[in-house]
N, CA, C, O and CB atoms as a CASP TS submission, in Angstrom:
PFRMAT TS
TARGET T0000
AUTHOR 0000-0000-0000
METHOD Language model
MODEL 1
PARENT N/A
ATOM      1  N   MET     1      21.770   5.790 -41.507  1.00  0.00           N
ATOM      2  CA  MET     1      22.793   6.017 -42.549  1.00  0.00           C
ATOM      3  C   MET     1      22.039   4.502 -43.807  1.00  0.00           C
ATOM      4  O   MET     1      21.982   3.312 -43.495  1.00  0.00           O
ATOM      5  CB  MET     1      24.869   5.757 -41.657  1.00  0.00           C
ATOM      6  N   ALA     2      21.553   5.153 -45.233  1.00  0.00           N
ATOM      7  CA  ALA     2      20.761   4.307 -45.902  1.00  0.00           C
ATOM      8  C   ALA     2      21.925   3.635 -46.446  1.00  0.00           C
ATOM      9  O   ALA     2      23.063   4.101 -46.383  1.00  0.00           O
ATOM     10  CB  ALA     2      19.675   4.894 -46.872  1.00  0.00           C
ATOM     11  N   LYS     3      21.527   2.215 -47.134  1.00  0.00           N
ATOM     12  CA  LYS     3      22.242   0.812 -47.924  1.00  0.00           C
ATOM     13  C   LYS     3      22.584   1.569 -49.325  1.00  0.00           C
ATOM     14  O   LYS     3      21.885   2.313 -50.014  1.00  0.00           O
ATOM     15  CB  LYS     3      20.970  -0.822 -48.211  1.00  0.00           C
ATOM     16  N   ASN     4      23.774   1.155 -49.472  1.00  0.00           N
ATOM     17  CA  ASN     4      23.974   1.519 -50.710  1.00  0.00           C
ATOM     18  C   ASN     4      23.535   0.405 -51.895  1.00  0.00           C
ATOM     19  O   ASN     4      23.372  -0.787 -51.634  1.00  0.00           O
ATOM     20  CB  ASN     4      25.381   1.872 -50.736  1.00  0.00           C
ATOM     21  N   LEU     5      23.402   0.872 -52.980  1.00  0.00           N
ATOM     22  CA  LEU     5      22.917  -0.272 -53.751  1.00  0.00           C
ATOM     23  C   LEU     5      23.815  -0.297 -54.868  1.00  0.00           C
ATOM     24  O   LEU     5      23.922   0.653 -55.643  1.00  0.00           O
ATOM     25  CB  LEU     5      21.422  -0.189 -54.191  1.00  0.00           C
ATOM     26  N   LYS     6      24.501  -1.430 -54.971  1.00  0.00           N
ATOM     27  CA  LYS     6      25.033  -1.731 -56.363  1.00  0.00           C
ATOM     28  C   LYS     6      24.538  -1.372 -57.830  1.00  0.00           C
ATOM     29  O   LYS     6      23.352  -1.071 -57.966  1.00  0.00           O
ATOM     30  CB  LYS     6      25.054  -2.951 -56.385  1.00  0.00           C
ATOM     31  N   PRO     7      25.429  -1.386 -59.001  1.00  0.00           N
ATOM     32  CA  PRO     7      25.207  -1.361 -60.018  1.00  0.00           C
ATOM     33  C   PRO     7      24.797  -2.215 -60.552  1.00  0.00           C
ATOM     34  O   PRO     7      25.503  -3.219 -60.465  1.00  0.00           O
ATOM     35  CB  PRO     7      25.816  -1.060 -60.423  1.00  0.00           C
ATOM     36  N   GLY     8      23.549  -2.357 -61.352  1.00  0.00           N
ATOM     37  CA  GLY     8      22.836  -3.638 -62.288  1.00  0.00           C
ATOM     38  C   GLY     8      22.103  -3.771 -60.985  1.00  0.00           C
ATOM     39  O   GLY     8      21.989  -4.972 -61.227  1.00  0.00           O
ATOM     40  N   THR     9      21.428  -3.629 -59.686  1.00  0.00           N
ATOM     41  CA  THR     9      20.661  -3.898 -58.927  1.00  0.00           C
ATOM     42  C   THR     9      19.688  -3.019 -59.490  1.00  0.00           C
ATOM     43  O   THR     9      19.920  -1.848 -59.792  1.00  0.00           O
ATOM     44  CB  THR     9      21.051  -3.846 -57.646  1.00  0.00           C
ATOM     45  N   PRO    10      18.228  -3.799 -59.669  1.00  0.00           N
ATOM     46  CA  PRO    10      16.938  -2.995 -59.998  1.00  0.00           C
ATOM     47  C   PRO    10      16.773  -1.941 -58.846  1.00  0.00           C
ATOM     48  O   PRO    10      17.403  -2.105 -57.801  1.00  0.00           O
ATOM     49  CB  PRO    10      15.554  -4.004 -60.093  1.00  0.00           C
ATOM     50  N   ALA    11      15.816  -0.702 -59.037  1.00  0.00           N
ATOM     51  CA  ALA    11      15.998   0.190 -58.412  1.00  0.00           C
ATOM     52  C   ALA    11      14.796  -0.012 -58.010  1.00  0.00           C
ATOM     53  O   ALA    11      13.844  -0.151 -58.778  1.00  0.00           O
ATOM     54  CB  ALA    11      16.469   1.288 -58.879  1.00  0.00           C
ATOM     55  N   PRO    12      14.705  -0.060 -56.359  1.00  0.00           N
ATOM     56  CA  PRO    12      13.748  -0.012 -55.543  1.00  0.00           C
ATOM     57  C   PRO    12      12.344   0.845 -55.313  1.00  0.00           C
ATOM     58  O   PRO    12      11.311   0.482 -54.751  1.00  0.00           O
ATOM     59  CB  PRO    12      14.364   0.090 -54.765  1.00  0.00           C
ATOM     60  N   LYS    13      12.698   2.220 -55.998  1.00  0.00           N
ATOM     61  CA  LYS    13      12.043   3.390 -56.106  1.00  0.00           C
ATOM     62  C   LYS    13      12.608   3.920 -57.462  1.00  0.00           C
ATOM     63  O   LYS    13      13.669   3.605 -58.002  1.00  0.00           O
ATOM     64  CB  LYS    13      12.258   4.322 -54.846  1.00  0.00           C
ATOM     65  N   SER    14      11.805   4.659 -57.821  1.00  0.00           N
ATOM     66  CA  SER    14      11.807   5.720 -59.214  1.00  0.00           C
ATOM     67  C   SER    14      12.636   6.697 -58.400  1.00  0.00           C
ATOM     68  O   SER    14      12.481   6.578 -57.184  1.00  0.00           O
ATOM     69  CB  SER    14      10.064   6.468 -59.936  1.00  0.00           C
ATOM     70  N   GLY    15      13.643   7.818 -58.882  1.00  0.00           N
ATOM     71  CA  GLY    15      14.039   8.811 -58.038  1.00  0.00           C
ATOM     72  C   GLY    15      15.562   9.010 -58.804  1.00  0.00           C
ATOM     73  O   GLY    15      16.102   8.319 -59.668  1.00  0.00           O
ATOM     74  N   GLN    16      16.004  10.220 -58.128  1.00  0.00           N
ATOM     75  CA  GLN    16      17.351  10.327 -57.907  1.00  0.00           C
ATOM     76  C   GLN    16      17.964   9.748 -57.571  1.00  0.00           C
ATOM     77  O   GLN    16      17.314   8.973 -56.870  1.00  0.00           O
ATOM     78  CB  GLN    16      17.690  10.886 -57.470  1.00  0.00           C
ATOM     79  N   TYR    17      19.394   9.372 -57.530  1.00  0.00           N
ATOM     80  CA  TYR    17      20.042   8.544 -57.096  1.00  0.00           C
ATOM     81  C   TYR    17      21.249   9.100 -57.182  1.00  0.00           C
ATOM     82  O   TYR    17      21.475   9.724 -58.219  1.00  0.00           O
ATOM     83  CB  TYR    17      19.857   7.435 -57.595  1.00  0.00           C
ATOM     84  N   ARG    18      22.328   9.027 -56.138  1.00  0.00           N
ATOM     85  CA  ARG    18      23.718   9.546 -55.985  1.00  0.00           C
ATOM     86  C   ARG    18      24.873   8.516 -55.178  1.00  0.00           C
ATOM     87  O   ARG    18      24.690   7.822 -54.179  1.00  0.00           O
ATOM     88  CB  ARG    18      23.546  10.947 -55.152  1.00  0.00           C
ATOM     89  N   VAL    19      25.982   8.675 -55.911  1.00  0.00           N
ATOM     90  CA  VAL    19      27.014   7.724 -55.049  1.00  0.00           C
ATOM     91  C   VAL    19      27.348   8.678 -53.815  1.00  0.00           C
ATOM     92  O   VAL    19      27.126   9.889 -53.797  1.00  0.00           O
ATOM     93  CB  VAL    19      28.584   7.242 -55.986  1.00  0.00           C
ATOM     94  N   PRO    20      27.807   8.074 -52.988  1.00  0.00           N
ATOM     95  CA  PRO    20      27.922   8.691 -51.576  1.00  0.00           C
ATOM     96  C   PRO    20      29.063   9.765 -51.954  1.00  0.00           C
ATOM     97  O   PRO    20      29.743   9.582 -52.963  1.00  0.00           O
ATOM     98  CB  PRO    20      28.390   7.496 -50.232  1.00  0.00           C
ATOM     99  N   GLY    21      29.260  10.869 -51.141  1.00  0.00           N
ATOM    100  CA  GLY    21      30.638  11.710 -51.728  1.00  0.00           C
ATOM    101  C   GLY    21      30.725  12.342 -52.972  1.00  0.00           C
ATOM    102  O   GLY    21      31.714  12.996 -53.302  1.00  0.00           O
ATOM    103  N   SER    22      29.287  12.110 -54.006  1.00  0.00           N
ATOM    104  CA  SER    22      29.953  12.565 -54.915  1.00  0.00           C
ATOM    105  C   SER    22      28.649  13.629 -55.537  1.00  0.00           C
ATOM    106  O   SER    22      27.603  13.490 -54.903  1.00  0.00           O
ATOM    107  CB  SER    22      30.638  11.315 -55.855  1.00  0.00           C
ATOM    108  N   LYS    23      28.602  14.449 -56.452  1.00  0.00           N
ATOM    109  CA  LYS    23      27.807  15.591 -56.532  1.00  0.00           C
ATOM    110  C   LYS    23      26.525  15.069 -57.612  1.00  0.00           C
ATOM    111  O   LYS    23      25.448  15.637 -57.793  1.00  0.00           O
ATOM    112  CB  LYS    23      28.793  16.962 -57.089  1.00  0.00           C
ATOM    113  N   THR    24      27.064  13.715 -58.293  1.00  0.00           N
ATOM    114  CA  THR    24      26.907  13.705 -59.678  1.00  0.00           C
ATOM    115  C   THR    24      25.227  12.607 -59.137  1.00  0.00           C
ATOM    116  O   THR    24      25.000  11.936 -58.130  1.00  0.00           O
ATOM    117  CB  THR    24      28.614  12.888 -60.849  1.00  0.00           C
ATOM    118  N   GLU    25      24.529  12.857 -60.178  1.00  0.00           N
ATOM    119  CA  GLU    25      22.865  12.161 -59.727  1.00  0.00           C
ATOM    120  C   GLU    25      22.907  11.515 -60.733  1.00  0.00           C
ATOM    121  O   GLU    25      23.793  11.740 -61.557  1.00  0.00           O
ATOM    122  CB  GLU    25      21.320  13.079 -59.570  1.00  0.00           C
ATOM    123  N   VAL    26      21.795  10.367 -60.971  1.00  0.00           N
ATOM    124  CA  VAL    26      20.982   9.705 -61.900  1.00  0.00           C
ATOM    125  C   VAL    26      20.025   9.675 -61.413  1.00  0.00           C
ATOM    126  O   VAL    26      19.806   9.655 -60.201  1.00  0.00           O
ATOM    127  CB  VAL    26      21.242   8.596 -62.336  1.00  0.00           C
ATOM    128  N   THR    27      19.039   9.665 -62.560  1.00  0.00           N
ATOM    129  CA  THR    27      17.768   9.377 -62.524  1.00  0.00           C
ATOM    130  C   THR    27      17.387   7.577 -62.858  1.00  0.00           C
ATOM    131  O   THR    27      17.859   6.886 -63.761  1.00  0.00           O
ATOM    132  CB  THR    27      17.157  10.443 -63.592  1.00  0.00           C
ATOM    133  N   ALA    28      16.714   7.306 -62.137  1.00  0.00           N
ATOM    134  CA  ALA    28      16.620   5.760 -62.219  1.00  0.00           C
ATOM    135  C   ALA    28      14.821   5.654 -61.872  1.00  0.00           C
ATOM    136  O   ALA    28      14.160   6.232 -61.008  1.00  0.00           O
ATOM    137  CB  ALA    28      17.857   4.835 -60.839  1.00  0.00           C
ATOM    138  N   VAL    29      14.364   4.566 -63.050  1.00  0.00           N
ATOM    139  CA  VAL    29      13.132   4.103 -62.942  1.00  0.00           C
ATOM    140  C   VAL    29      12.737   2.850 -61.958  1.00  0.00           C
ATOM    141  O   VAL    29      13.348   1.823 -62.251  1.00  0.00           O
ATOM    142  CB  VAL    29      12.833   3.836 -64.204  1.00  0.00           C
ATOM    143  N   LYS    30      12.031   2.758 -61.089  1.00  0.00           N
ATOM    144  CA  LYS    30      11.673   1.715 -60.326  1.00  0.00           C
ATOM    145  C   LYS    30      11.894   0.284 -61.141  1.00  0.00           C
ATOM    146  O   LYS    30      11.132   0.289 -62.108  1.00  0.00           O
ATOM    147  CB  LYS    30      10.219   1.967 -59.885  1.00  0.00           C
ATOM    148  N   GLY    31      12.556  -0.755 -61.092  1.00  0.00           N
ATOM    149  CA  GLY    31      12.413  -1.637 -61.556  1.00  0.00           C
ATOM    150  C   GLY    31      13.867  -2.257 -62.445  1.00  0.00           C
ATOM    151  O   GLY    31      14.383  -3.373 -62.505  1.00  0.00           O
ATOM    152  N   LYS    32      14.175  -1.012 -63.024  1.00  0.00           N
ATOM    153  CA  LYS    32      14.972  -0.647 -64.148  1.00  0.00           C
ATOM    154  C   LYS    32      16.587  -0.616 -63.356  1.00  0.00           C
ATOM    155  O   LYS    32      16.689  -0.136 -62.227  1.00  0.00           O
ATOM    156  CB  LYS    32      14.364   0.970 -64.886  1.00  0.00           C
ATOM    157  N   PRO    33      17.922  -1.242 -64.170  1.00  0.00           N
ATOM    158  CA  PRO    33      18.831  -1.299 -63.112  1.00  0.00           C
ATOM    159  C   PRO    33      19.632  -0.075 -62.929  1.00  0.00           C
ATOM    160  O   PRO    33      19.656   0.788 -63.807  1.00  0.00           O
ATOM    161  CB  PRO    33      19.674  -2.389 -63.285  1.00  0.00           C
ATOM    162  N   LEU    34      20.185   0.018 -62.001  1.00  0.00           N
ATOM    163  CA  LEU    34      21.156   0.867 -61.919  1.00  0.00           C
ATOM    164  C   LEU    34      22.465   1.214 -62.549  1.00  0.00           C
ATOM    165  O   LEU    34      23.426   0.483 -62.311  1.00  0.00           O
ATOM    166  CB  LEU    34      21.327   0.742 -61.082  1.00  0.00           C
ATOM    167  N   PRO    35      22.610   2.304 -63.365  1.00  0.00           N
ATOM    168  CA  PRO    35      23.933   2.188 -64.305  1.00  0.00           C
ATOM    169  C   PRO    35      25.359   2.256 -63.613  1.00  0.00           C
ATOM    170  O   PRO    35      25.580   2.564 -62.442  1.00  0.00           O
ATOM    171  CB  PRO    35      23.924   3.401 -65.362  1.00  0.00           C
ATOM    172  N   PRO    36      26.269   1.904 -64.577  1.00  0.00           N
ATOM    173  CA  PRO    36      27.539   1.414 -63.716  1.00  0.00           C
ATOM    174  C   PRO    36      27.907   3.036 -63.086  1.00  0.00           C
ATOM    175  O   PRO    36      27.482   4.159 -63.359  1.00  0.00           O
ATOM    176  CB  PRO    36      29.056   0.540 -64.873  1.00  0.00           C
ATOM    177  N   THR    37      28.836   2.544 -62.193  1.00  0.00           N
ATOM    178  CA  THR    37      29.494   3.698 -60.789  1.00  0.00           C
ATOM    179  C   THR    37      30.816   4.258 -61.762  1.00  0.00           C
ATOM    180  O   THR    37      31.185   3.629 -62.754  1.00  0.00           O
ATOM    181  CB  THR    37      30.266   2.597 -58.791  1.00  0.00           C
ATOM    182  N   PRO    38      31.278   5.182 -61.436  1.00  0.00           N
ATOM    183  CA  PRO    38      32.576   5.959 -61.772  1.00  0.00           C
ATOM    184  C   PRO    38      33.570   4.411 -61.401  1.00  0.00           C
ATOM    185  O   PRO    38      33.886   3.517 -62.186  1.00  0.00           O
ATOM    186  CB  PRO    38      32.910   7.713 -60.543  1.00  0.00           C
ATOM    187  N   LYS    39      33.802   4.512 -60.282  1.00  0.00           N
ATOM    188  CA  LYS    39      34.720   3.846 -59.716  1.00  0.00           C
ATOM    189  C   LYS    39      34.299   2.333 -59.359  1.00  0.00           C
ATOM    190  O   LYS    39      33.110   2.218 -59.061  1.00  0.00           O
ATOM    191  CB  LYS    39      35.108   4.615 -58.615  1.00  0.00           C
ATOM    192  N   ALA    40      35.183   0.974 -59.334  1.00  0.00           N
ATOM    193  CA  ALA    40      34.552  -0.133 -58.849  1.00  0.00           C
ATOM    194  C   ALA    40      34.663   0.158 -57.057  1.00  0.00           C
ATOM    195  O   ALA    40      35.454   0.748 -56.321  1.00  0.00           O
ATOM    196  CB  ALA    40      35.371  -1.609 -59.507  1.00  0.00           C
ATOM    197  N   GLY    41      33.350  -0.648 -56.877  1.00  0.00           N
ATOM    198  CA  GLY    41      32.989  -0.957 -55.615  1.00  0.00           C
ATOM    199  C   GLY    41      32.230   0.281 -54.699  1.00  0.00           C
ATOM    200  O   GLY    41      31.941   0.302 -53.502  1.00  0.00           O
ATOM    201  N   GLN    42      32.066   1.127 -55.594  1.00  0.00           N
ATOM    202  CA  GLN    42      30.502   2.310 -55.314  1.00  0.00           C
ATOM    203  C   GLN    42      29.573   1.370 -55.546  1.00  0.00           C
ATOM    204  O   GLN    42      29.427   0.302 -56.141  1.00  0.00           O
ATOM    205  CB  GLN    42      30.124   3.853 -56.528  1.00  0.00           C
ATOM    206  N   GLY    43      28.812   2.378 -54.657  1.00  0.00           N
ATOM    207  CA  GLY    43      27.000   2.040 -54.849  1.00  0.00           C
ATOM    208  C   GLY    43      26.269   3.305 -54.981  1.00  0.00           C
ATOM    209  O   GLY    43      26.984   4.305 -55.032  1.00  0.00           O
ATOM    210  N   TYR    44      25.005   3.479 -55.047  1.00  0.00           N
ATOM    211  CA  TYR    44      23.987   3.944 -55.274  1.00  0.00           C
ATOM    212  C   TYR    44      23.353   4.545 -53.747  1.00  0.00           C
ATOM    213  O   TYR    44      23.724   3.857 -52.796  1.00  0.00           O
ATOM    214  CB  TYR    44      23.259   2.894 -56.043  1.00  0.00           C
ATOM    215  N   GLN    45      22.697   5.407 -53.481  1.00  0.00           N
ATOM    216  CA  GLN    45      21.505   5.650 -52.393  1.00  0.00           C
ATOM    217  C   GLN    45      20.207   6.884 -52.607  1.00  0.00           C
ATOM    218  O   GLN    45      20.428   8.089 -52.722  1.00  0.00           O
ATOM    219  CB  GLN    45      22.344   6.093 -50.987  1.00  0.00           C
ATOM    220  N   LEU    46      19.457   6.527 -52.616  1.00  0.00           N
ATOM    221  CA  LEU    46      18.400   6.810 -53.281  1.00  0.00           C
ATOM    222  C   LEU    46      17.992   8.500 -52.431  1.00  0.00           C
ATOM    223  O   LEU    46      17.374   8.461 -51.367  1.00  0.00           O
ATOM    224  CB  LEU    46      17.225   5.375 -53.145  1.00  0.00           C
ATOM    225  N   VAL    47      18.287   9.463 -52.856  1.00  0.00           N
ATOM    226  CA  VAL    47      18.460  10.795 -52.647  1.00  0.00           C
ATOM    227  C   VAL    47      16.954  11.830 -52.842  1.00  0.00           C
ATOM    228  O   VAL    47      16.784  12.720 -52.009  1.00  0.00           O
ATOM    229  CB  VAL    47      19.652  11.155 -53.695  1.00  0.00           C
ATOM    230  N   ASP    48      16.132  11.682 -53.737  1.00  0.00           N
ATOM    231  CA  ASP    48      15.068  11.988 -53.902  1.00  0.00           C
ATOM    232  C   ASP    48      13.875  11.220 -54.658  1.00  0.00           C
ATOM    233  O   ASP    48      13.888  11.058 -55.878  1.00  0.00           O
ATOM    234  CB  ASP    48      15.317  12.930 -54.277  1.00  0.00           C
ATOM    235  N   PRO    49      13.056  10.855 -53.995  1.00  0.00           N
ATOM    236  CA  PRO    49      12.139   9.806 -54.687  1.00  0.00           C
ATOM    237  C   PRO    49      11.236  10.543 -55.341  1.00  0.00           C
ATOM    238  O   PRO    49      10.952  11.629 -54.835  1.00  0.00           O
ATOM    239  CB  PRO    49      11.408   8.797 -53.781  1.00  0.00           C
ATOM    240  N   THR    50      10.608  10.167 -56.536  1.00  0.00           N
ATOM    241  CA  THR    50      10.002  10.483 -57.381  1.00  0.00           C
ATOM    242  C   THR    50       8.310  10.431 -57.185  1.00  0.00           C
ATOM    243  O   THR    50       7.674   9.399 -57.400  1.00  0.00           O
ATOM    244  CB  THR    50      10.563   9.787 -58.298  1.00  0.00           C
ATOM    245  N   LYS    51       7.666  11.742 -56.728  1.00  0.00           N
ATOM    246  CA  LYS    51       6.803  12.349 -55.973  1.00  0.00           C
ATOM    247  C   LYS    51       5.445  11.920 -57.315  1.00  0.00           C
ATOM    248  O   LYS    51       5.416  12.611 -58.334  1.00  0.00           O
ATOM    249  CB  LYS    51       7.333  14.199 -55.514  1.00  0.00           C
ATOM    250  N   HIS    52       4.711  11.084 -57.184  1.00  0.00           N
ATOM    251  CA  HIS    52       3.715  10.761 -58.003  1.00  0.00           C
ATOM    252  C   HIS    52       2.063  11.426 -57.712  1.00  0.00           C
ATOM    253  O   HIS    52       1.492  11.179 -56.649  1.00  0.00           O
ATOM    254  CB  HIS    52       3.779   9.260 -57.927  1.00  0.00           C
ATOM    255  N   LYS    53       1.545  12.106 -58.573  1.00  0.00           N
ATOM    256  CA  LYS    53       0.137  12.610 -58.545  1.00  0.00           C
ATOM    257  C   LYS    53      -0.968  11.463 -58.495  1.00  0.00           C
ATOM    258  O   LYS    53      -0.403  10.419 -58.822  1.00  0.00           O
ATOM    259  CB  LYS    53      -0.099  13.493 -59.821  1.00  0.00           C
ATOM    260  N   PRO    54      -2.138  11.262 -58.254  1.00  0.00           N
ATOM    261  CA  PRO    54      -3.082  10.197 -58.282  1.00  0.00           C
ATOM    262  C   PRO    54      -3.933  10.782 -59.554  1.00  0.00           C
ATOM    263  O   PRO    54      -4.475  11.879 -59.692  1.00  0.00           O
ATOM    264  CB  PRO    54      -3.957   9.961 -56.759  1.00  0.00           C
ATOM    265  N   LYS    55      -3.856   9.686 -60.408  1.00  0.00           N
ATOM    266  CA  LYS    55      -4.618   9.789 -61.469  1.00  0.00           C
ATOM    267  C   LYS    55      -6.018  10.101 -61.422  1.00  0.00           C
ATOM    268  O   LYS    55      -6.698   9.381 -60.690  1.00  0.00           O
ATOM    269  CB  LYS    55      -4.490   8.792 -62.044  1.00  0.00           C
ATOM    270  N   GLY    56      -6.573  11.000 -62.032  1.00  0.00           N
ATOM    271  CA  GLY    56      -7.848  11.340 -61.810  1.00  0.00           C
ATOM    272  C   GLY    56      -8.228  12.235 -61.126  1.00  0.00           C
ATOM    273  O   GLY    56      -9.419  12.388 -60.856  1.00  0.00           O
ATOM    274  N   LYS    57      -7.252  13.038 -60.691  1.00  0.00           N
ATOM    275  CA  LYS    57      -7.911  14.050 -59.444  1.00  0.00           C
ATOM    276  C   LYS    57      -7.105  15.408 -59.670  1.00  0.00           C
ATOM    277  O   LYS    57      -7.317  16.380 -58.945  1.00  0.00           O
ATOM    278  CB  LYS    57      -7.601  13.392 -57.615  1.00  0.00           C
TER
END
């Protein structure tokens, strides 16, 4: 089971994050704070990390 990240926590990786049990996803950028959740006590889980292509190839 993945660890829940609290709102306001810097995103460890860029990608799509979801509140467990919800269908709503948010896009987060690595190092930027995660947005507030709909209800107090909720957190985020990374569901789809961003896939980066190497530059110059």
